[in-house]
C-alpha positions as CSV (number, residue, x, y, z in Angstrom):
1,M,-5.4,-112.3,-104.4
2,T,-1.6,-112.3,-103.7
3,T,-1.7,-116.1,-103.2
4,L,-3.8,-116.6,-106.3
5,R,-1.5,-114.5,-108.5
6,S,1.5,-116.3,-107.2
7,V,-0.1,-119.7,-108.0
8,R,-0.8,-118.6,-111.5
9,E,2.7,-117.0,-112.0
10,R,4.2,-120.4,-111.1
11,G,2.4,-122.0,-114.0
12,H,-0.5,-123.7,-112.2
13,P,-3.7,-123.7,-114.1
14,A,-6.8,-121.9,-112.9
15,H,-9.9,-124.0,-112.5
16,Y,-12.7,-123.9,-109.9
17,L,-12.1,-121.8,-106.8
18,A,-14.4,-122.4,-103.8
19,G,-14.7,-119.9,-101.0
20,D,-16.9,-119.3,-98.0
21,R,-19.3,-116.5,-97.3
22,N,-16.5,-114.2,-96.4
23,Y,-15.5,-114.2,-100.1
24,S,-19.0,-114.1,-101.6
25,N,-19.7,-111.0,-99.5
26,A,-16.4,-109.3,-100.5
27,K,-16.5,-106.3,-102.7
28,H,-16.5,-107.6,-106.3
29,E,-13.6,-105.3,-107.3
30,H,-11.4,-106.8,-104.5
31,F,-12.0,-110.5,-105.1
32,Q,-14.5,-111.8,-107.6
33,L,-13.3,-109.7,-110.6
34,P,-9.6,-110.1,-110.1
35,A,-10.0,-113.9,-109.5
36,R,-12.0,-114.3,-112.7
37,A,-9.4,-112.2,-114.6
38,L,-6.9,-114.8,-113.5
39,G,-9.1,-117.5,-115.1
40,Y,-10.8,-118.9,-112.0
41,Q,-14.4,-120.0,-112.0
42,L,-15.8,-119.1,-108.6
43,V,-17.9,-121.4,-106.5
44,L,-19.4,-119.3,-103.7
45,D,-22.3,-119.6,-101.2
46,Y,-25.0,-117.1,-100.3
47,K,-26.8,-116.5,-97.0
48,I,-30.4,-117.6,-97.1
49,D,-31.6,-113.9,-97.2
50,Q,-29.4,-113.3,-100.3
51,L,-31.0,-116.0,-102.5
52,G,-33.6,-115.6,-105.2
53,R,-33.9,-112.5,-107.4
54,Q,-31.0,-110.2,-106.6
55,N,-30.9,-107.6,-109.3
56,S,-31.8,-106.7,-112.9
57,H,-30.2,-105.0,-115.8
58,Q,-31.5,-104.2,-119.2
59,G,-34.3,-106.7,-118.8
60,M,-32.2,-109.6,-117.5
61,I,-32.6,-110.8,-113.9
62,Q,-29.9,-111.9,-111.5
63,V,-30.9,-115.0,-109.5
64,D,-28.5,-116.6,-107.0
65,G,-25.6,-114.8,-108.6
66,S,-26.2,-115.7,-112.3
67,W,-28.0,-113.8,-115.1
68,Y,-31.2,-115.2,-116.7
69,C,-33.9,-114.1,-119.1
70,P,-36.8,-112.2,-117.5
71,G,-39.3,-114.9,-118.4
72,M,-37.8,-117.3,-115.8
73,P,-40.7,-118.8,-113.8
74,E,-41.0,-117.7,-110.2
75,T,-40.8,-121.3,-109.1
76,L,-37.3,-121.5,-110.5
77,V,-36.3,-118.0,-109.3
78,N,-37.0,-119.2,-105.7
79,A,-35.9,-122.8,-106.1
80,T,-32.7,-122.6,-104.1
81,L,-34.4,-120.6,-101.4
82,D,-37.3,-123.0,-101.2
83,F,-34.9,-126.0,-101.2
84,R,-32.9,-124.5,-98.3
85,K,-36.1,-123.8,-96.3
86,G,-37.1,-127.5,-96.8
87,E,-40.2,-126.5,-98.8
88,I,-39.2,-128.6,-101.9
89,N,-36.8,-131.5,-102.4
90,E,-34.4,-132.3,-105.2
């Protein structure tokens, strides 16, 4: 975060920010939230056992890190997982 803050303080724009699994597994208050507050859009990867339905809140479901309506078909909920397992193609 020190580096990202320094980059922004020197006037460089925030765009996409890619990180490996070390960053996607970091506590959200230590990396994801501060990086988003600086204006970055995060591009992070999940381990195969972290894919699919991850959470829910007030009827919404979290799938692969993003929030969706609860009516999302299970084929879409599991699409990334099935793709990585080689069970479906693009």
